[in-house]
N, C-alpha and C positions, 0 to 999 in steps of 0.2 A: 561150455567154456573150457579152453585148453590152457595149460600153464603158460604157454607161449603168448597168450593174449594179455598177460600181465607183465609190466615193466616196472622195475624199481630203479630209482635214481637217488643218489646221495643228496641230502639237503644242503642248501646254502642259505646265507642271510637273506637272499631274495625271497625265500619262502616264509619269512617271519610272520607276515599277516595271515597267510594260509594256515599255518600251524596254530597261531594265536586264536583265530576264529574257530577252528575245530576244537581246540582245548576248551574254549569257553562256551560251547554249545551245552544247553541244559541236559541233553541226553548223553553228554560226556561227563560233565561236572558231578552229576548225581552218583556216578560210579567211582569217583576218585577217592583214594584212601587218605592221601596227605593234604589235598587241596579241598577246602570246604566251600570256597566262594570263587567267583570269577576273578581272574588276575588282571592287573593293569598292564597295558601294552608296554609301558616303560620297563616294568619288572620282567616281563616276558622277553623283551629284547636283550636285557642284561643276562638273563639266564641262558638264552639261546647262544649268544656270542661266547659266553663262558663254556658252555657244553661243547661247542665246536672247537674252540681254540685249545681247551685243556684236554681234548680227546677223552671226555668222560663216558663215551659210548658212541653209538652211531644212530642216525635217523635216516630212514629212506622214505621217500614219497612213493606211494603206490599209484601207478598209472594204468588205467583200463579204458579202452576205446579212446585213447589219446587224451584222457582227462585225468587230472589229479583227483583221486577219490579217497585217499586216506594215507596213513603213515604207520610205520613200525619203528619203535624206538627200543634199542638195546642199551640199557645203562650198565656200564662195566662196574661190577662189584669188586672183583679181583681177577687175577689171571684165570682165564677160561671159565669165568662165572659172570652171568648177566641176568638182569631183570628185564622183562619184556613188557611193552605196552603197545597195543594195537588200536588204531581208530579207523573205521570205515564209515564214509558218509552214508546216512540212512538209506538213501535211494539204492545203494549198491549192496546192502546187507542181504545175506541169504543166497548170494550167487557163487559162493565158494572162493571169492577173491581173497579173503583173509587166510584161509587154509593154504591156498596155492602160494600166496606171498610168504607165509610162514615157512613153507618147504624151501623156497628159494633162499631165505635168510639162513635157515639151519644148515644149508649146504655151504654157505659163505664163511661160517665160523669154524674154528679149529676143532678137529675130532677130539672127543673126550671132554668137551665143554658141557656146562650145566646151564640151562636157562630156567629161571624162576618166574612164576607168575603169581602175584598176590592179588586176589580178587575179593572185592567187597561183597558180602553175602546178599546184597540187594541186586546183584548182577548175575542171575542164574544163567542167562544166555551166554555170557562170557565163560562161566564155569563149564557149561556143557561144551562150548567150543574147544576149550583146552583139553578136556577129557577126550573128546572125539579125536583130537590131534596128538594123542598118546602122552599127555602130561599126567603125572600121578599126584594125587593128594597125599602130602606127607604130614600135614598138621592143619589145625584150624583153631580159631577161638570164636568168641561170640559174634564177631563182626567180619572176619576175614578167612577165606580159604587160602592155603599156601600149597601151590603145586610146583612141580619141577619135572624137567625132562633132560636126560643125558643124550647128547648128540654126538 
């Protein structure tokens, strides 16, 4: 697979069910730090509308073979600082889609920015993914690894 096989598009409210369904998948929820249970559609719609209108960050839908297969969300923490969250549908994991999508995103943000990834310690696959993509562990506690990368 080549990086040109991957397309990213900005999210819109038309994607609310897609994002909602991905977020509430059991293989997603178990790795969430802040969210312990499935969320209600009503609450998700309120959150998404607020996220988009208040420009709290950016979300891109990842397209591969003309299908929506995942998303990348950057939550803006402050100027040139972001927290990242990536989701890839199970069928497409292990194909380097996430790594190539991450490269595209890193080129879109301002030079000198910092991207943080906080990973629950039950998610070793995600930890290995970010280490492979040059994120550095800068601290941890009993339940979370804290990684960052300067871009």
